N, C-alpha and C positions, 0 to 999 in steps of 0.2 A: 200051467200060464202060460199061454202063447206070446209070442214079441208083440203081435198088435195090441193084445188085451194089456199088456203091461205097462200100464201108461205112468203109473208112481214111478217104474224104474227111469222115465223119459224125462222127469221132472228137471228145470236146471238145478243147478248147484246152491245157486243163492234161494231158492225156494223151500230145497230141501233143510237149508241151513235153519232157515225162518222156523220151518215146521217143529224141527229140532228144539230150538229156543225154547218156543211155548210150553215145552213138554217136561215132565220131572224126569231126574235121572233114571229113576226106575222105568217111569214109560220111554224115556229115550231109548233104552237097551233094548226093549223088548220089539222095537221097529225092525232088528238086523234078521228079523224072519220074514219079512217082507219081500225082500229078493235079496240077490248075489249083490247089487249094487248098495244094498241100505245095509250090508251085513256088518261093516265097520263103519258107518257113516257116524253114529253118536261117538266114536271112540276120538272125534276131533272136536268134540263141543268146546267152545271158548270157555264157558261159564259152569261152573260143577258147584253147584247148590245140594247140600244134603240137608234135607231139612225134615217136616213128619211126613212127607211125599213119598220118601224113601223106604217106610218100612209100614207093615200092614197090620201089626199087634196093638197100636195104640199105648195107651197107659195103663193097659191091664199090671199089676206088681207082681203076679206069678210069672209073667215072658218077661219079667226085666232083662235076666241074664242073656236070654236069647235076643232081645232087643238089642242091648250093646253089641253082641257078638255079630250078629247079624249086621248092624252098620259099618262097623270094623271089616267086616269080610267085602260087603260091599265098595266102601270107599279105597281096600286095597285093592281090590280089582280093576276098578275104575282108574285110578293112577299107572296101576302094571300095564292096562290096553292102551293106556290114551296116547295118541300122537297129535303132534302140533304143540303150538303155545295154548298156555292155558291163561284167559284173562282175568279170570275169578275163581275162588275157592271158599265158599262159604260152608260152614259147620254150625246149624241154629237147631237140630234135631231137640225137643222140648224134653224127652224121655233119656237122654243119653248124658252119661256121667264121663266126668273127666278121664282119661285114662291114659297112659305112656305111650299107647297108640298116635295118638296127636304130634309128638315129638318126630314120629319118623315121617309122617306126612309133612311136616313144615320142613324136614332137612331136604326132603325129595322137592317142594314148591320152590326151596331158594336154589335149587341147579336148575330150574327149567323157566326164570325171569316173569314168575306170577306177577301180576299188575294189582291186584286186589285181594284183600284176604279179611274174612270176617269170620272171627270165632266168638258164637254167643253159648258158651256154657250156662246153660237152666237148670243143671242138677247136681247135687253132690258137692264137694269141696271146690274152691277155686284153681284154676288150672294155671300152674306156673310155664310162663313162656319160656320156651328154651332160646338157650343163642342165638341157634340158627336163623331165627325170623330176622334178626338184625342184619342177615346178610343178605337179605331180598332186596338189592339195589335197585330193581326197577318197580318196585311198591311205590305205587301213586293213592292208594286208600287202602287204609288200615283201621279197624273197627274190632275191638276187643270188650267182652261184657263177660265178669266174675272170674277176671283172670288176677293174675299176679306177676309183676313186669320187674326185673332187674335188670338195667342195662351193664353190659359188660365194659370192661375197663378200657377196652381198644375200639370200643363203640366211635364211629367217625360221623355216623349221621346216616339218614336216608335220603338222598339227594335228590330224588324224583319224588319222594311224598308230597301228596296235595290236599289229602281230607284226613283227617287223625280224629279218632270215635273213639273214647273212655267211657264206658257205666262201670260201676260197683269196681273199677280197677284199682287195686292195692299197689303203691308206687311211693317213694319217698317224693319227697319237693324238689329237692334236688336232682332225681333223677327226672322227674317230670319237664323241669326246666331246662336239663341240658338235651332233652327227646326234641322238645321245640326249638330250640334255638339251632340243633343241627339238621333241621329239616329246611333248608332255605327256599324251598319252592311252595312250602307250608300256605295254603290259602283260607283254610275251614278248619276249626277247632271247635269239636264238641264233648265236653267235660260232666260227667252225670254222677252223681253219688259216689264221691270220691271222697271217701271219709279220712279224716286224720288230714287233710291237707287243706289248712287255712289260710295261706298264702302263697300267692303263685305270680312270680314275676314273668311276664310274657313277651319275649325279643321274636320276632316274625316278621322280617320286612315284607314278604309276600302277602301276610293276613287279611282275608277279607271279612271273614266272619267269625265271630268267636259266639258261642251258644254256653251258657252254665245252667244247671239243672240240679235241684233237689238240695245239697247243700253248697251255699254260694260262698267261696273263698274270697280274702282280699286280693284285689287283683291291681298288680302293678303294670303299666302297659310301657314297654321300652321302643323299640324301633319298629312303630307299627301304622306307618306313613299312608297304606292302603288299605286301613281297617275302613267296612263300609257299614257293618251293623254290629252290634251289641245284642245278644238275646238272654234275659234272665227268666228263668223259670223256677221260682221257689216254691216249696210243699208249705201246706198250711201250719204243719208240726214245727217245722223249721223257721217260720216266720214267727211262730210265737214264743220258741225259746231261746232265740238268739238275737241280743241287744247289745249296744256298743258296753264297753266296760266302765267307760268314761259316762257318769250321768248325764253332764252336760252337753253331751255330742248324741247325735242321732245314727243311725244306720245310713241314711241318705249321704250325713258328710262324710264318714268313714269311706263310702262304697266310691264316691265320686271324687273324694280327695286324687286318687289317682288313675282315674279314669275320664280323663276330659277332651278325649278327641274320637270321636265317630259320629258319622253324618245320620245314624239311623240307629234308635234305640227301642227296643221291644220289651216289656216287661209282664209278662205272661201268669197267668194263674195269682198265685198270693204275692209276687215281688212287691208291688207296691204296697203290701201290708207289711211286709220285712222291710223297706225302704223306710217307712214312717214310724217305725219303732224308735223309742227316744225323744230326745227335746227336737222336734223339727223346726230347723233353722227357716228364718225368713230368706237368706240368701246364700249362696256356697263360695267356697274360699276363689274357686278357680271356675271362670266363664265355660260352657260348652260352647265353642265358640264355633264348632263345626255341626251343630245337631241340626238336620234340616226336619226329621220325621220321629215323634213320638208316638209309640202304640204301647196301650196300656191298658190292663184289667184292672176294674174299680170298683170299689163298695162305696155306692154313693151316699151312705148312711155314715160313714167313716169321716169325721172333719179332719184326722191327721192323714187320712191318705188324700184327700181334696188340697189340702195345704201343701202336700209333698209335691203335688203334682203344678201348684201354681209357682212354687218353688224353682223346679225346673223349667219352668216354661219362661219365669224372669231372666233365669240366668243362660238362656240360649237365644242369643242375638239373631241367628236366622234361622229359627224355627219355622217352617210355612206349613207342616201340616200335623194334626194332632190327632191321633184315632181313640176313643175310648169304648171298652166294652162291660158292659155294666156286670158285675158279681155279686151274687147273694152273699151278705153278711150275717154275722150273728146279733150285730148290734141293732137295737131301736131305732127309727126314724129321729132324727136329732133337729130340734128347732132354731131358738136364739143363737146357738152355740156358730151357725151356719153365718151369722154377721160378721164372724171375723174376716171371712173372706175379704171384705170391704176394705179390708185392712191395705189391700193388695193392690186398689183398683189405679193408684196414680201411678205405678210404674209396669203393669203387668199387660203381657200378651199383643201387644201393638203389630207385631210382626205376622201374628199368623195368618193364613191366608184359606186353609180348609181345615175344618173340624168334622168328626163324624162320630156318630155316637150310635152303638149297636145292642142290642136287645134291652131296648127301652121299653117300660112297662107303664110307665104314666106316673108312679109316686112322685112325692112332693119333693124328696130331695134330689130327684133326677132333672125334675123340672125346675128346681131352685138353679143347679148347676149350668142347666141350658141357658136360662135365662141370665145369669151371669157371665156367660161366654159370648153372649151373644149383645151382652151389655157394655163389654171390656174387649172386643175385639175389633177394633176400628179398621184394619184391614182385610177384615174376613171378605172372601168372594163365594163361598160355597159351605153350607151345613147340611149334612147329610144324615139324616135318623132312619134308623131302620128297627122297627118295634120288635118286640119279644114275641107276639102273639098276632096270628092273622085277622084276629077280629076284634072288634069294641075299641079302634082306634081313630074312630072318628071326634071323639072329645078332645082327644090328646091333641089330635091336627089342628083342631080349633084353638085350643088354648097356646100352642106354640106359634101359631100364625100373628097372635095377639102380642106376643113380647115384642118391647121395643128394641132397636137394633142400632149400634153406635155407627156402623158400615151402611151406608145408602146402596151400596152394592151387594147386599148381603143374600144370597139365594136360599132359600129353606127347599131340599130335596128329602123325600120321602121314598124309600126304600122298601121293597117286596119283603117281608119276614119269609116266605117261600124259597127267595133265592138264596143262593150260597155267597 
């Protein structure tokens, strides 16, 4: 190749870096044959991602030994030849089993000031995190999946960690609380399926986002003045099996007993069903004085879920926006029991300005709830309706437009189901 025709070697460094960043590790290494300039260009990649694109044997069981061996060899080679800083190290190959080789890689990463580590062990036994991980003091992002964590007694904290994500991780409640409290810059905390942890005390001065998914523990919030969002995502089987030990209480009462301070609350999947288990109270012991936005998935056939939502709204004096996403339920549509909503009309909903309802199919329980909101939101300015289906909505629109409104300024806005 002549110098005049070797245009690829003349590309500016920032362009070649951008090209390499779009390739898998496997393909990035192959660029070394393009020219002399490109021979070791891949070795300074700041993000090292070892996923399914690193190997070509797929999930063939007979090739599993060679898959593990090939991936270990690939990672060893990349780390040996790598130059410059490592911003991110990710191991998430679906066919890779946990091995002691990972210990060696984490030890290496602890010596090169890595900024982000993602370990997603999808096959075999849980991986036991080595002590060397807690020496990665430059870490600002840590995601562990299917791992076992034991914090060393000498651990003083990860001073730069801002995002912590644990999924199917085994550790004691005391260790989890110690880890959280010793990360002074922690802003986002995600806890998914932490079995065996039923109570957690969170002390994180800079925490802005808390997400709980799967098994929902009792949460006590300490020093969390910066908290903006709490997101709950309970699975259906968990919502069915877990109720309060005291028959006179509800999960709603239990959960919000220690969770009064957050501007945003998102209840995904079956979270509202979980909160509705037990004796749903008409009020909460502590007002949610900071809550301004409530987003929830809801089964409109469930009186308990609707009463739970009304209870939340009543005890949120600063609430300005509510969003409801219809969720298919197993219960048949109910009729006269819905009149129990009227028991709450005297003290309900005056502060809400915007209400949104998504995936509405036009069933009677949905229409009854929309009519209730329009009648009991005197400060309502906008109600957004997004049907579930693209066709057959004319009748739904006509019926909604006939509903009486307690707010003269309330505007009904119908959204296109095709738009996300």
